[in-house]
N, C-alpha and C positions, 0 to 999 in steps of 0.2 A: 320074138316080141321084145325080149330083154335087149338084144343087139340094136333093135330100132330105137328103143328108149335111150340107150347109151349114146347113140349117134346124135340124137336130137339134143341131149344135154350138152354134148361137146360143141355142137353147132352154135347153141345159145351163148356158151362161154366165149367162143372166138368172136362172135358178133359184139359182145359186151366189151372185150378188149379193144376191138377196132374203134368203137365209139369213143372210148376214153382217149385213145391215141389221137384220134381226129380232133377232139376238143382241145387237147394239150398243144397240138401242132398249130391250131387256129389261134390260140392265145399267144403262143410264141411269135407267130407271124404278126399279130397286132402290136406286140411289144417291139418287134424289130422295126416297125414303121415309125416309131418315135425317134426324134432327134436326140443327140447326146445331151443337149441342154434340158430337154423335156424330161429325160430320164433322171438327170441330176436333181431337177426341181421336184420331181415326184418323190424321190428318195428323201429330200430334205423335208417335204411336207409330212411324209410318214414319220420321220424322226421327231418333228415338232409335235405331231399327234401323240406319239409315244411319250414325249416329255410332258405334254399336257395331261395325259392319263396318269403318269407317275407322280407329277408334282401338283396337279390340280389347277395350274395357272399357265397362261401363255407368257411370252417374253414381256417384261415390264421395264419401265425406266427406273434408274437407281434413285432411291429416296434421298432428298436433300434440298438445299437452297439453290436457286438460279436467278438470273436477271433477264428481264425482257429487254427489248430495244427501247432506246430513249424516247420519251414523249416527243411528238412532232418531228421525229427524224428516224432514220434507219440506222443510227449509230449504235454500236455495242460497246460495252466497257472493256475494250481490249485494243492492242496495237497503239498507234499514235493518235492522240487527241489534241486539237489546237487549243491554245490559251484563250482567256477572255470568254469562257462559255459557262452557262449553267445548264446541266443536263440532269434529268430525273429518270431513273430506270426502275420499272416495276419489279418488286421483289416477289418471286414465285416460290412455292413450296410443293414438292412432290412427295406423296405419302408412300407407305410400303406397298400399296396396291398399284403404284404407277400413275396415280391421278395427280395432275399438276393444276394448282389453283393459285390465285393471288393471295399473298399473306394478308390476313385480316385480323380484326380484334379477337375473333374466336380462337385463333392460334396463340394469342398472347395473354390469355387468361391466367395461365400458369407459367408462361415463358416470357422472355424478353429478347429483343433483337438489338444487336450492337455492332459497331464498326471498330476494328482495331488496326491502327497504322503501324507497320513494322519498319518501313523505310520510305524515303522520298516525300516527307511531309511538305517540303517546299513546292512540290508539283501541284498542290491544290491550295486554294484559299480556305476551303472547307469540304468535308465529306461526312455526311450524316444521314440518318434515317428520318424521313418525314412522313406524316400521315395526311392523307387527302381523301375525304369522304369514306372513311372506313377501310381504305387500302393503304399499303405502305410502299414507299419508294426510297431508293438510294439516291440522294441528291449530291451531285458532284459539281463544285465550282472550281474550275481549273484556274491556275495561276494567272495573274494579270500581267500585262506587258507583252513585249515582242522579242523574246530571246532568240539567240542564234544556236543555243544548245538545248538538247532534250533532257528532261528530268524523268527518271523512272520512279514509279510508285508501286509499293508492295504492301498489302494488308489483307485482312480477313473480315468477312461478314459472318457473324455467329448468332445462332439461335440457342439460348441457354435456359436452364430451369431457374425460376426465380428463387426457389427455396435453397437449392444446393449449389447453383452456379455450374452444374454439369453441362457440358457442351452436347447438344443434341445433333446439330448440323453445323458445318463450317464451309464457307465458300471462299476460295482464294481470289484475291483481287490483284490483278497485275496489268498495268498499262503505263504509257509514257505520255508526257505533256510537252508540246513544243511544235516546231515547224520542220517539215521535211526539207532536205537540202537538194540542190540542183542535181538532176539525174546524170549518170555517167555518160549517157548519149549526148546530153547538152554540153557537157565538158569537152567531149571529143570534138563536137562540132565547133566549139569556140576555139579549140586548139588549131583548127584548120582555117581560122579567120572568120568564121561565121558569127553572127550576132548571138549574144547570150540571151536567150528568151526567158524572161522572168514570169513564171507561172504562179498563180495564187496558192496552188497546192504544194509547191516546192520553192518558196521564196528565199530560202537561205543559201548563200554562196559562202563556202567555208574558206578559211585561209589556205588550206591545202589545195583546194580546187583553184584558187587564184594563182597559187605558185605554179601549178601545172600549166595554166593558161598563159601566164606571163612568160614562162620558159619557152613555150611553143611559139609565142609571138615575138620573142627576142626583145622584150621590154617595150614594145610598141603598144599603143592604146588598144584597149578592148572596147566593145560596144555592147551595152546592156539595153534591152528593149522589152516592152510588152505589146508592141504594135501601135500604140498611140503616142508613145514618147521614146526617145533614145537618150542614152547617157554614154558619152565617149570619154574614157579616162584611163590613165595608166594604173595598173594593179600590182606593181612591184611591191612585194612584202605587205600586201594588203591583208588586214585582219578580216575575220568573218563579218558578214553584214546580212541583215534581214531586209530584203527589198520589197516586202509586202506593200501594196499601194492600192489606192482607190480614187474615184472621182466624185465622191459623195459631196453634196451641197453642205456648206458650213452655214447653218441656219441664221446665226446671229449677224453675219455679214450681209446676207440677203435681206434680212429684216431691216437693218439700219440703212441700207442703200437700195430702197425699193425701186428707184427709177433707173437702175443700171443693169446691164447684162453681165453674167459671170460664168466663168469656167474654172473648175478646181482640180488640183492634183495634189494628193497627200501621200506621204510616206510615214505612217504612224510609228514605225520603229526608229526613225531618225538616223538612218545609216550615214556614217561619216567616212570619207575617203582621204587617203594620205596626199593625193595629188588633186589639183583643181581640174575638173572636167567640164564638158559642155553638155548641158541638158537642153534638148530640143523637144518641144511639145507641138503636136499636130492640132491646129485650130481650124481645120477645114470644115468641121461641123458647125462652127459659129461665125463663119465669114460673113454671111448675110446680115446677121443680127448685129455684129460689131462694126460693120461698114468700114473696115480697114483701120479702126482705132483700137490699139492693144496696149494696155498698161499692166505691168506685172508687179506683184507684191509678194513678199514672204509674210506669213502670218505667224507671229511668235509672241507668246505671253500677252495675248489680247491686243497686240498692236500690228498695224499694217506698215511694213517697211518697203519702200520702193526699191525695185531691182532694175539694174541697167540691163535691158534686153533688146534684142534685134528681131524685127518682124520681117519675114521673107514672104513677099506677096506671091511670088511665083510658086514656092514650095508650100505656101499656106501653113507656116510654122512660126513659132517664136522660140528664140534660143538665148541662153545666158550662161555665164560661167559660175560654177559653184563647187565646193567640196562637200556641202551638207545638203542632204535630201530631207526636206521638211514638208511644210504645208504651203503650197503656192496658189495664188489667187490671180486670175486674169480677168480684166474688166474692160469695158469700152469707154469709161470716163475716168479722168485722173482723180486720185484721192490724195490728199495732203499726206506727205511722208510722216510716219509716226502716229497716225490717227489711231486713237483708242477705240476699240469696238465695244459697245455697250453690251452688258449681259453675256460677256464671254464665258463660255462654260468649260472650255478645254476638255471637250468630251471625247477625245481620241483614246482615252484610257491611259493608264500609267505607262510611261515610256521607259524601257530598259535600253540604254544606249548600246550600240554595236560593240563599243570598247569604252569602258568607264574611264580609262586613262586619257581619252581624247576629248577635245571640246565637243559638246553636243550640238546637233544641228538645230535648225530653225523648225521645230516640230509643233510648237504651240502647246505642248504638254507642260505641266508644272515641273520645271527643272530647277537646279540649284542656282543661287544668286551669282555665284562665281561664273557659271557658264553663261548666264544672262549678260554679264559684263563683257565676256568674250564676243558674244553675238552683237552687242551694241558697238563694240570697236570695229567688228567686221562690217557692220552696216555703214559706219561712217567712212571707213577707209577704202572698202572694196566696192560695196554696192552703190554707195554715194547717193546723191539726190537727183540722179539723171532720169529722164523719161525714155521713151522708146525711140530708137533710131531705125528708120525704114531703109532697107537695102533697095537699091535700084537695080533691077535685073535688065 
């Protein structure tokens, strides 16, 4: 009887061990079915759970100030920002619990928010905190004009205690204001004799880039273009220029001459070249409206000065010689040379010349009287009082 009981107990023990072994083997088999990435993710989750249990919180954002994207755009206050802009960035505050909210009056009952400029004051016309419907924004007005160089700005946005002045949070502000220069790819293409394409995002061509292009071309003329105009000119020892351009309507001219058709081309930076080049403008889009009648004027200091230009019926272009890229007006009816445009606003913005030591171009912006005299002489001696000459093809 005792032997039978002992045998039965031994059998139960063996069966129990077998069940445990089978369960362990099954668990290992299931774990082996997981991929390496799943195992790593599972371990990370376990570590996070352990940290949550130990610290009582999950991963949180660092407390402090930050800026949202500018109103009505996707711009952030970093990198390169173009001049002549007013941008407003929402000021955000993240608390110790990782919650981020717009800075509001409630945060400023015992605190104040301020901006401190460390370097690059000339990069902005102003930079300040403004309030709008109970929320606060950092308003940045970038410098006016059309420079060829970029200006770096460094500063801080600080939240401080009103009573002691102690800094609670500080956010570094770092950005540049200006225009990007021609890409390396475009320079290489120009060195191979291709046109220099002027992009609105990279309108600056530096003196160094001109040197490379001129050397590769052996002093021959280079051709700049944006697709609707070309400018063929020598660039030997040419200084940096900003070739930003547009075809915006000049309202005061259209208002004064309501019965005429117009086409405009403006270079608000007023780039000046050392050598006289040929500017050719595509007029194919206005051929029907103009009916073959093309008169070209430069618009400067509120006056329309006649330009000697050539109309090419076959190419559907007008072309003329110039060193100065300003504001050009093409119309289908002749206007008396020197006509004053009423209510001239000179609304192209403050012009910063490509090289202050050179005569400034016919930009229409408020320039120095001495430069106006230079342009008057140029109008009399070079542009003259001639009309359009039509080439016969």
